[in-house]
Backbone bond lengths (Angstrom), bond angles and torsions (degrees), N, CA, C in turn:
res aa  C-N    CA-C-N  psi(-1)  N-CA   C-N-CA  omega(-1)  CA-C   N-CA-C  phi
1 M - - - 1.446 - - 1.522 108.62 -
2 L 1.312 113.98 151.80 1.455 121.50 174.63 1.520 106.35 -123.32
3 A 1.330 117.50 136.17 1.464 120.89 179.54 1.513 109.68 -119.07
4 L 1.329 115.15 146.74 1.458 122.18 -179.79 1.512 110.48 -126.18
5 D 1.325 114.74 132.70 1.454 122.35 170.82 1.524 105.23 -108.86
6 L 1.341 116.03 96.40 1.462 121.42 -175.29 1.516 110.62 -76.44
7 G 1.306 116.27 123.03 1.448 121.30 174.44 1.521 109.26 -122.92
8 S 1.308 116.56 171.15 1.463 119.36 -179.14 1.520 111.85 -75.05
9 K 1.329 118.23 -25.84 1.464 121.60 -179.69 1.518 113.44 -111.43
10 R 1.332 116.03 -28.78 1.458 121.15 -176.42 1.523 110.47 -139.44
11 I 1.339 114.75 156.66 1.464 121.97 174.22 1.517 107.27 -123.04
12 G 1.333 116.01 115.82 1.456 120.18 175.63 1.516 109.01 -81.73
13 V 1.332 115.87 139.26 1.464 121.38 -177.22 1.531 108.98 -127.97
14 A 1.316 115.75 134.17 1.467 122.36 175.92 1.523 108.64 -133.78
15 V 1.316 115.89 159.97 1.467 121.31 178.17 1.524 109.48 -133.19
16 S 1.314 114.84 158.74 1.464 119.54 173.75 1.521 108.73 -102.86
17 D 1.319 114.98 162.73 1.460 119.36 171.55 1.533 108.18 -71.36
18 R 1.308 116.44 170.02 1.469 120.85 -176.08 1.525 113.09 -60.07
19 S 1.335 116.55 -30.83 1.466 119.35 -178.54 1.526 112.32 -79.23
20 G 1.343 116.89 -9.38 1.459 119.91 -178.98 1.512 112.67 71.97
21 T 1.343 116.34 34.40 1.454 121.18 -177.77 1.522 112.65 -108.48
22 I 1.324 116.68 -41.57 1.469 121.12 -172.57 1.527 110.45 -122.92
23 A 1.335 115.35 132.56 1.467 122.14 176.75 1.516 109.30 -98.30
24 S 1.331 115.76 142.94 1.468 121.74 177.69 1.521 109.49 -134.85
25 P 1.340 116.59 141.96 1.466 119.57 174.64 1.528 109.51 -62.49
26 L 1.323 117.49 141.81 1.466 120.57 -179.62 1.531 111.31 -112.97
27 T 1.331 116.35 -61.32 1.461 119.19 -175.29 1.520 109.90 -161.11
28 V 1.310 114.98 171.52 1.462 122.25 172.22 1.520 106.82 -122.86
29 L 1.334 116.01 124.29 1.464 121.57 175.91 1.519 108.73 -97.56
30 Q 1.315 116.68 129.90 1.460 120.52 173.79 1.528 107.53 -77.48
31 R 1.307 117.99 134.64 1.462 121.38 176.80 1.528 108.76 -63.14
32 T 1.327 115.80 140.55 1.466 120.82 -178.84 1.525 112.50 -95.75
33 G 1.333 116.88 -14.52 1.459 120.28 -173.04 1.522 111.64 97.65
34 S 1.332 116.10 -6.65 1.462 121.84 179.49 1.525 109.03 -127.04
35 H 1.338 116.21 116.36 1.465 118.46 177.11 1.517 110.71 -58.70
36 A 1.338 117.53 -39.18 1.464 120.61 -178.90 1.531 110.61 -59.32
37 E 1.322 117.42 -43.93 1.470 120.71 179.38 1.526 110.53 -69.05
38 D 1.324 117.24 -42.69 1.462 120.30 177.53 1.524 110.37 -59.60
39 H 1.313 116.54 -42.71 1.469 120.96 -178.86 1.520 111.41 -69.30
40 R 1.330 117.43 -32.09 1.465 120.58 175.57 1.528 109.37 -63.43
41 R 1.323 116.68 -42.05 1.463 120.83 179.63 1.526 111.05 -67.74
42 I 1.325 117.09 -37.58 1.466 120.67 176.64 1.521 110.08 -65.98
43 T 1.326 116.76 -43.00 1.469 121.09 178.33 1.523 110.63 -58.93
44 A 1.326 117.28 -40.89 1.466 121.05 177.58 1.530 110.66 -61.72
45 L 1.333 117.22 -40.42 1.467 120.28 177.40 1.524 111.63 -66.58
46 V 1.331 116.80 -39.89 1.471 120.84 177.64 1.523 109.43 -58.07
47 Q 1.333 116.18 -44.72 1.465 120.42 -179.84 1.528 111.49 -68.91
48 E 1.321 116.54 -44.48 1.466 121.62 -178.80 1.525 111.65 -61.52
49 E 1.324 116.33 -40.92 1.467 121.46 -178.72 1.524 112.64 -87.44
50 E 1.343 116.45 -3.39 1.462 122.57 -178.09 1.527 111.62 55.08
51 A 1.320 115.28 40.93 1.466 121.16 -179.43 1.523 110.36 -70.24
52 E 1.312 115.72 143.38 1.458 121.65 178.90 1.520 111.55 -103.43
53 L 1.338 116.42 -9.48 1.456 122.00 -177.64 1.518 108.27 -157.92
54 V 1.339 116.26 145.81 1.460 121.55 174.10 1.523 107.75 -115.69
55 V 1.336 115.99 128.95 1.459 122.58 177.12 1.527 106.82 -108.20
56 V 1.321 116.33 122.81 1.459 121.39 -178.34 1.524 109.22 -112.28
57 G 1.315 115.58 131.57 1.454 120.75 178.84 1.513 111.18 -66.12
58 L 1.322 116.12 131.59 1.460 122.52 177.96 1.526 107.81 -106.35
59 P 1.350 117.18 110.51 1.463 120.87 -175.45 1.528 112.95 -79.78
60 L 1.323 115.72 74.78 1.459 120.57 177.71 1.528 109.30 -67.21
61 S 1.310 116.71 156.61 1.463 121.28 173.78 1.520 108.33 -67.48
62 L 1.325 117.44 160.82 1.462 120.20 -177.96 1.518 112.95 -57.10
63 D 1.341 117.36 -29.36 1.462 120.59 178.57 1.531 112.36 -83.88
64 G 1.334 116.66 2.82 1.466 121.21 177.75 1.507 114.63 90.31
65 S 1.322 117.08 -0.80 1.464 119.34 -179.19 1.532 111.33 -81.70
66 V 1.326 114.82 162.10 1.465 121.95 179.49 1.520 108.13 -92.06
67 G 1.310 115.54 109.21 1.461 121.22 178.90 1.516 111.09 -102.05
68 P 1.328 117.34 -168.16 1.461 121.52 -178.45 1.533 113.69 -58.62
69 A 1.333 117.93 -40.82 1.470 120.42 -179.41 1.533 110.78 -64.42
70 A 1.320 116.97 -42.21 1.468 120.72 179.59 1.526 110.78 -67.66
71 R 1.335 116.90 -39.61 1.471 119.12 176.94 1.523 110.88 -62.39
72 G 1.319 117.18 -40.88 1.466 121.10 177.14 1.514 111.59 -62.62
73 A 1.326 116.29 -42.57 1.463 120.45 178.92 1.526 110.80 -64.44
74 M 1.336 117.00 -41.31 1.469 120.09 -179.93 1.528 110.83 -64.56
75 A 1.326 117.14 -37.93 1.468 120.23 177.40 1.531 109.87 -64.72
76 E 1.333 116.37 -41.98 1.466 118.88 179.19 1.522 111.30 -67.92
77 V 1.325 117.37 -37.10 1.465 121.02 176.95 1.526 110.33 -60.32
78 E 1.327 116.17 -40.12 1.471 119.77 178.61 1.534 110.61 -61.58
79 E 1.332 116.61 -44.59 1.476 120.48 177.07 1.524 110.29 -62.75
80 L 1.327 116.13 -47.17 1.456 122.25 -176.42 1.521 111.70 -61.33
81 S 1.337 116.28 -41.64 1.465 118.75 -177.05 1.519 113.08 -65.73
82 S 1.306 117.47 -17.78 1.467 119.15 178.62 1.530 112.28 -84.82
83 V 1.344 118.02 -7.21 1.464 119.30 -177.01 1.533 115.48 -122.64
84 V 1.334 119.31 -22.63 1.471 119.03 -172.38 1.526 114.58 -78.33
85 G 1.318 117.80 -20.39 1.461 120.05 176.06 1.525 115.28 82.97
86 V 1.331 117.53 4.81 1.469 121.81 175.75 1.523 107.32 -136.72
87 P 1.328 117.45 162.06 1.472 118.85 177.73 1.523 111.54 -60.77
88 V 1.337 115.83 147.51 1.460 122.69 177.83 1.523 107.82 -124.73
89 E 1.330 116.09 126.90 1.461 122.13 178.53 1.520 109.13 -119.51
90 T 1.323 115.89 155.28 1.462 119.81 171.90 1.524 108.76 -104.72
91 F 1.337 114.82 156.33 1.460 120.58 179.15 1.523 107.78 -148.12
92 D 1.302 115.96 137.88 1.461 122.50 -178.76 1.531 110.47 -54.40
93 E 1.321 116.05 120.45 1.461 119.50 -177.96 1.524 113.11 -109.96
94 R 1.319 117.27 14.85 1.467 118.82 -178.83 1.522 111.42 -50.63
95 L 1.309 114.88 128.35 1.463 124.49 174.44 1.530 115.04 69.54
96 T 1.337 119.61 10.13 1.467 119.06 178.96 1.521 111.27 -66.27
97 T 1.334 118.32 -40.34 1.459 120.14 179.68 1.522 110.45 -67.06
98 V 1.329 116.79 -38.72 1.466 120.72 176.92 1.526 109.51 -62.25
99 S 1.329 117.38 -45.10 1.469 121.50 179.02 1.523 110.96 -62.74
100 A 1.325 116.44 -42.80 1.465 120.72 -179.93 1.524 110.71 -64.14
101 D 1.319 117.15 -43.94 1.461 121.03 -179.51 1.533 110.27 -63.75
102 R 1.322 116.42 -42.17 1.469 121.39 179.10 1.535 110.26 -62.31
103 L 1.326 116.67 -43.44 1.467 121.55 178.91 1.528 110.43 -60.60
104 L 1.324 116.67 -44.07 1.458 120.65 -179.83 1.533 111.13 -67.01
105 M 1.331 117.55 -37.13 1.472 120.69 176.92 1.530 110.37 -64.63
106 E 1.342 116.12 -40.71 1.465 120.00 178.65 1.523 111.63 -62.64
107 R 1.325 115.79 -28.20 1.466 120.50 178.39 1.533 111.65 -85.99
108 G 1.333 116.16 4.58 1.456 120.55 174.47 1.517 116.05 82.08
109 Q 1.320 118.18 15.12 1.462 119.43 179.76 1.520 110.57 -76.31
110 R 1.303 115.31 137.51 1.464 121.30 177.65 1.525 109.59 -73.04
111 A 1.329 116.10 161.38 1.467 122.31 -174.95 1.523 112.35 -55.18
112 E 1.323 117.41 -44.92 1.472 119.95 -178.37 1.528 111.31 -62.98
113 A 1.314 117.20 -42.89 1.464 121.06 178.66 1.523 110.58 -66.41
114 R 1.334 117.23 -38.26 1.473 120.61 178.73 1.517 110.97 -62.59
115 R 1.329 117.06 -42.46 1.476 120.46 -178.24 1.527 111.85 -59.46
116 R 1.331 117.11 -32.55 1.467 120.21 -178.34 1.529 112.83 -72.70
117 V 1.342 117.13 -24.85 1.467 119.48 -173.23 1.524 115.11 -120.30
118 V 1.333 118.02 -10.46 1.464 120.30 -171.74 1.532 112.31 -59.30
119 D 1.327 117.99 -33.45 1.468 119.82 -177.73 1.533 111.88 -67.40
120 K 1.337 117.14 -41.20 1.469 118.37 179.15 1.523 111.31 -74.15
121 V 1.323 117.09 -30.81 1.470 119.95 175.66 1.532 109.41 -69.07
122 A 1.342 116.82 -39.88 1.469 120.07 176.31 1.528 110.62 -61.36
123 A 1.331 117.22 -39.74 1.469 120.65 177.22 1.525 110.21 -62.98
124 A 1.345 117.22 -37.35 1.469 120.79 178.42 1.533 110.95 -68.72
125 V 1.340 116.98 -39.59 1.473 120.85 176.73 1.537 109.04 -61.09
126 L 1.319 115.83 -45.49 1.469 121.81 178.03 1.528 110.92 -59.10
127 L 1.326 116.40 -49.95 1.464 120.39 -177.23 1.524 111.05 -65.35
128 Q 1.331 117.39 -39.38 1.466 119.36 179.22 1.524 110.53 -63.05
129 A 1.322 117.09 -41.31 1.471 120.34 177.23 1.527 110.59 -62.44
130 W 1.328 117.29 -41.01 1.465 121.68 178.94 1.533 109.41 -64.36
131 L 1.330 116.71 -45.81 1.477 120.94 -179.66 1.522 110.18 -62.25
132 D 1.344 116.88 -46.51 1.467 120.63 -179.65 1.526 111.06 -60.82
133 G 1.323 117.23 -40.23 1.460 121.12 178.51 1.510 112.72 -65.33
134 R 1.313 116.03 -33.37 1.462 121.63 179.81 1.515 111.25 -70.96
135 H 1.321 116.94 -32.99 1.472 121.22 -177.06 1.527 113.06 -83.14
136 R 1.345 116.19 -10.38 1.472 118.48 179.72 1.506 111.13 -76.28
């Protein structure tokens, strides 16, 4: 599986192991300003990693409602699913970036270093939650 944490400036990417048990941060893609170009780069990663499914974080509001950010993500997921060649699912990503940032702080990373990796770590937190939910 490949997971995406869609942001306005960056896209965090994580992958699972072949057994679908453990998620690992992969990379951070800088947004290009073009969804088509961003999706081309994601499609290349899907092929390179031989992913069978893409899980995209859905930024629901804290109360669980669908706000503007979630609507934007759902629109992008619709575009993405027409080009990546594998199924695309959404998964509640509330607080994944907060959890990722906290984890990195606990490991002693300075703010500048955290900013460079927090998006891919958030994608890994998201994917691990999705994997754990699937195994229950």
